[in-house]
PLY file of the C-alpha trace (Angstrom):
ply
format ascii 1.0
element vertex 156
property float x
property float y
property float z
element edge 155
property int vertex1
property int vertex2
end_header
101.25 109.38 109.68
102.01 108.75 113.33
100.54 105.37 114.13
100.30 105.91 117.90
97.91 108.83 117.31
95.41 106.52 115.58
95.53 103.56 117.96
92.55 103.61 120.29
93.11 102.61 123.90
89.78 100.80 123.96
91.07 98.66 121.07
94.26 97.57 122.83
93.84 94.04 124.12
96.59 92.46 126.17
96.88 88.77 127.02
94.17 87.70 124.54
93.47 84.01 124.82
92.61 82.63 121.39
92.44 79.08 120.07
93.71 80.04 116.62
94.06 82.89 114.12
90.35 82.92 113.27
89.35 83.10 116.93
91.79 85.98 117.57
90.46 87.95 114.59
86.85 87.30 115.68
87.59 88.65 119.15
89.27 91.71 117.68
86.27 92.41 115.43
84.06 92.16 118.50
86.24 94.79 120.23
85.41 97.20 117.39
81.71 96.59 118.10
82.19 96.95 121.85
83.94 100.28 121.23
80.88 101.48 119.29
82.72 101.71 115.97
80.67 99.12 114.09
77.31 97.55 114.83
77.81 94.40 112.81
81.01 92.69 113.95
80.15 89.59 111.92
80.28 91.59 108.69
83.57 93.18 109.76
84.96 89.76 110.70
83.87 88.38 107.31
85.78 91.22 105.56
88.88 90.54 107.64
88.74 86.81 106.86
88.24 87.53 103.16
91.46 89.55 103.23
93.26 86.69 105.03
92.15 84.26 102.32
93.83 86.39 99.65
97.12 86.34 101.56
98.06 86.02 105.20
98.50 89.31 107.01
101.27 87.72 109.10
104.11 89.98 107.97
106.90 88.27 109.90
108.81 89.01 113.04
105.89 87.87 115.21
103.53 90.50 113.77
100.29 90.45 111.79
98.44 93.42 110.31
94.81 92.50 109.71
92.84 95.11 107.81
89.44 95.72 106.29
87.03 98.40 105.17
83.58 98.98 106.61
80.88 101.44 105.58
80.00 101.69 109.29
83.34 103.30 110.16
83.38 107.08 110.27
87.08 107.33 109.51
89.74 104.91 110.70
90.53 103.05 113.90
93.50 100.88 114.77
93.60 98.21 117.42
96.55 96.28 118.84
96.23 92.83 120.35
98.89 91.00 122.28
98.18 87.30 122.36
98.69 85.22 125.49
100.30 82.57 123.28
101.81 82.78 119.82
99.58 81.58 117.00
100.22 80.21 113.55
99.26 82.89 111.00
100.87 81.34 107.93
103.28 84.29 108.14
105.75 85.14 105.42
108.65 84.05 107.63
106.75 80.95 108.90
107.13 82.20 112.50
104.12 82.38 114.82
102.44 85.71 115.64
102.35 87.34 119.08
101.08 90.85 118.17
98.23 91.73 115.82
97.46 95.21 114.53
93.95 95.63 113.12
93.22 98.56 110.84
89.61 99.29 109.90
88.69 102.22 107.67
85.61 103.60 106.01
85.06 102.18 102.52
85.80 105.60 101.02
89.08 106.11 102.92
91.37 103.55 101.32
94.19 106.12 101.26
94.14 106.16 105.08
94.41 102.37 105.16
97.45 102.48 102.87
99.11 105.13 105.06
98.41 103.09 108.19
99.78 99.93 106.58
102.93 101.83 105.60
103.28 103.18 109.16
102.97 99.68 110.66
105.45 98.40 108.09
107.97 101.06 109.13
107.81 100.19 112.83
107.68 96.45 112.08
111.23 96.68 110.74
112.33 97.51 114.27
113.70 94.14 115.35
112.46 94.20 118.94
108.91 95.49 118.34
106.99 92.21 118.67
109.26 91.00 121.45
108.82 94.22 123.47
105.07 94.46 122.89
104.62 90.76 123.60
105.70 91.30 127.19
103.32 94.19 127.90
100.06 94.01 129.83
99.33 97.76 130.06
97.66 99.64 127.18
99.50 102.88 127.99
102.82 101.06 127.73
101.81 99.64 124.34
101.23 103.17 123.05
104.45 104.52 124.56
106.58 101.77 122.97
105.03 102.43 119.55
105.53 106.18 120.00
109.16 105.63 121.08
109.92 103.45 118.04
108.25 105.94 115.69
110.41 108.67 117.25
113.57 106.65 116.70
112.63 106.05 113.06
111.93 109.77 112.51
115.45 110.61 113.68
117.17 108.21 111.26
0 1
1 2
2 3
3 4
4 5
5 6
6 7
7 8
8 9
9 10
10 11
11 12
12 13
13 14
14 15
15 16
16 17
17 18
18 19
19 20
20 21
21 22
22 23
23 24
24 25
25 26
26 27
27 28
28 29
29 30
30 31
31 32
32 33
33 34
34 35
35 36
36 37
37 38
38 39
39 40
40 41
41 42
42 43
43 44
44 45
45 46
46 47
47 48
48 49
49 50
50 51
51 52
52 53
53 54
54 55
55 56
56 57
57 58
58 59
59 60
60 61
61 62
62 63
63 64
64 65
65 66
66 67
67 68
68 69
69 70
70 71
71 72
72 73
73 74
74 75
75 76
76 77
77 78
78 79
79 80
80 81
81 82
82 83
83 84
84 85
85 86
86 87
87 88
88 89
89 90
90 91
91 92
92 93
93 94
94 95
95 96
96 97
97 98
98 99
99 100
100 101
101 102
102 103
103 104
104 105
105 106
106 107
107 108
108 109
109 110
110 111
111 112
112 113
113 114
114 115
115 116
116 117
117 118
118 119
119 120
120 121
121 122
122 123
123 124
124 125
125 126
126 127
127 128
128 129
129 130
130 131
131 132
132 133
133 134
134 135
135 136
136 137
137 138
138 139
139 140
140 141
141 142
142 143
143 144
144 145
145 146
146 147
147 148
148 149
149 150
150 151
151 152
152 153
153 154
154 155
């Protein structure tokens, strides 16, 4: 799976001002509603928070990968948020998060969620990903950096 092909431009948020992790995730859930993907962002947000309570989605290296299922989703959509300031996400490496990926899939498409999580995991190993994305304020540039890194990985 090529991640950049599933990231929606209308779900790329740059310079998001959030008070904390919960606020950032709430604003991202709202973006899914604003994009017409779900009607009930509160239910989506509740699902995302429930996943966070099981274990933080802060995977390290300044990245988090929030994810949830929703019966309202047709298929899958991925959003990327670049925070204006790093936030504590109780990440595995204890470092704050600057970039959040949010994957939302239809309840019946769990296989897609697993493939998307694996794709994010692959690019997350690229040491400069969060640093490079954290400096971007243009959604097209976000996509091109992800596409570039995926291309580099494919050639290794």
